[in-house]
N, C-alpha and C positions, 0 to 999 in steps of 0.2 A: 335241252331240245335238240334232237338230231334231225337234220334236214339234208337230203341228198343234194349235192351240188356237182354232180358228175360232169355237167356241161359248163361249169364255171371256168371262164378264161381270164379272169382278172379285169381290172378297170385301167384305163390309160391315165397317166399322170397329167395334171392340168397344164395346158399350154395357151389358154385363151388370153387375149390381150385387152379385150373390151367387153363389158357387160352393160347393157343399157336398161335403165329403169324409167319410171315416171318422174321421180323427184331427183334422182342422182344417176350417175354412171360410174362404173368401176373401171379404172384404167390400170394396167400392169404398172407397178411402181417404176418411175423413171425420175431419178433425182434431178436431172437437167431441167425437167419441166415442172416437177412437183415440189422440190425442196423449199423454195421461197414460201409457197402457200402453206405447206405443212408447218414450217417454222412459225408463221404467224398464227395458224390455227391452234397449235399445240403448246407454244411457248410465248406467244405474243400477248398484248394487253387483253384482259378479260379471259385468259385461259383458265380452265378448271383446275383449282389448286389440288384436287384429289386425284387428278388424272393418272398420275404415275404411282400411286400408293401401292398397288398390288402387281405392278409390272416389274420384271427383273432388271429393268434399265430405267434411266431417267430419274428425276427431271434433268434437263440439259440447260445449264446456264451459259454454255459456250457453243456458238454456232458451228465451230470446227468439229467438235465432238458429235453434235447432232448430224452434221453432214456425213461424217464417217459411219455413224450408225445406219443412216439411210443407204449409203453406198454399199455397205456390207449386205444389207437385206436385198438390194437390187441385183447383186452378183450371184445370188443363189436361188434355186427353184424349190428349196425345202428349208424354211417355209416359202410359200409362193405369195408375194405381197401385192396388194392393190391399194391405190389411192382412191379416195372417194371425192368425186367432183359434183358440186351442186349444179344442177342443170340450169337453173334460173340465172345464177350469177356467174357461173364458170369458176367459182372459188374452190380451191382444194381444202377440204374440211376434215379429213380424217384418213386413217389407214387401218387395214386389217389383212388377214392372210388365211389361206388354206395351209394346213400344216399337219404334222404327224401322218403324212401321206403314205399309205401302204397299199399300192395297187393290187398286189397279189391276193390280199384278203378283202379288198373293197372297203377299206377303212380310211377315213379322212376327218379332219377337225377344222373348225373355225376358231381362230385364236388371234392373239396380238391385237385385240380390238382396242383402238386408240382414237376416239372421236373427239374433235374439238367441241367447244361449248355450243356453237350453232347447230350441231347435229343432235345433241342430247335431248331426249324426250321429244323427238320429232319424227315424222314419217321417214325421214332420210336414214336414220339409224336402223329402223326396222327393215327398210327396203334393201339396205346394204347386206344384211344377213340373209334376207330372202333370196337375193340374186346369187349369192355364193352357195346357199343350200340347194337351190334349184339346179344350178350348174353341176354341183357334185352328183346329184342323183341322175341328171341327164347323162353324165359320163359313165354311169353304171355302178357307182359306189353303193354299198349295202348298208353302211353305217356312218352317220355323221355325228361327231362328238363335240362337246363343249365342256371345257374344264376350267376351274377357277379356284383360287384360294378360298377355303371354306369360311374364312372371315369376311369375304368380299360380298356383302349383302346386295349391292347393286348388281353385280354380275349374276348372282344366284337368282335374283328376282327376274332379271332379263331372260335367263335361260328358260325359266318356267313360263314366263309370258310368251316367249317365242315358240313354245310347243315342245321343248326338249323334256325328256323324262329323267327324273333323278334316279341315279343308280347306286349311290353310296359315296363314302368318304375314304380316301386312302390316307391313313394317319401317318404323320411324319414322312410325307412323300418326298419333300424337297427342302433345301435350305436356300432362301431367297433374301438377298440384301441382309444377310446375317440373322435372319429370323426363320423359325420353323414354319413350314407350309403344310397344312393338311389340305388335300385337294379334293374338291367335290366334282363328281363325274356325272355328266348328263349325255343323253344321246337321242337321236331320231333314227329309226330304221327305215329302209326303203319301203317296206310294207305300210308304214305309218305316214309316209310323206304325202300321198294324194290328198287326204282331207286337210292335212296341215298346210300344204301348198295352196289348196283352194281357199283356205282361211286367210292366208297372206294376201292372195289376189283380191279377195273381197274387201279386206280391210284397206288395201292401198288404192282401191278403185275410186273413180269420181262419184259413183253412186253412194259411197260411204263417206263422202266429204261434206262437211258443213262449216264454211268459213275456214278457220285455221285448224280445225280439229276433225276427228272422225266420229261418226254417229254411233257406231257399235265398237265395242272393244275387240281386240284380237281373239280373245277366248270366245266371245259371242259369235264372231265370224266363223270360227272353226266349228262351233256347235251347229 
């Protein structure tokens, strides 16, 4: 497909420090404020034992190594990391990033998604992705990506549920923790975002809330 972009000026790199949602807020990663909470959420009692299976780092049995990992992330703007704060409790419950940031071509990715057990299968995890996606398209990015190990069924299910389109598999794409990684690629384009974004907003709204769950699925809200 050939589309003229004669007036394309690129998109700015992200610099936002805070994104507010209904259930959570995203704060730019600050180890001084977030490290203790992240340690408890990701490595404390009740932590998800499968959390680190498909990530290139972790698990961390040593707090010093964990803090070094966080400090390294906080010192760089690619990837651009956020901590996830539960608005009701104030607890830090996860981390994720904008990454593979290519302003000249309007391409950006949501990655390093590492959510503690209290966030999983809850509106908080969905809202965290929605807030970053919405911000990326508001900045003017043309393409939002999601990539994961092709063996990571949970991440592939999440991508499709969240409205990303499957594009294919890069075979023998990487070596991670001494294992081959075939990488599944997904994307949302700027032209596709308005109905997808509206579906997120409907799903997250009070009108779709019944007790601790949602009345309609995210796919139903998009439809």
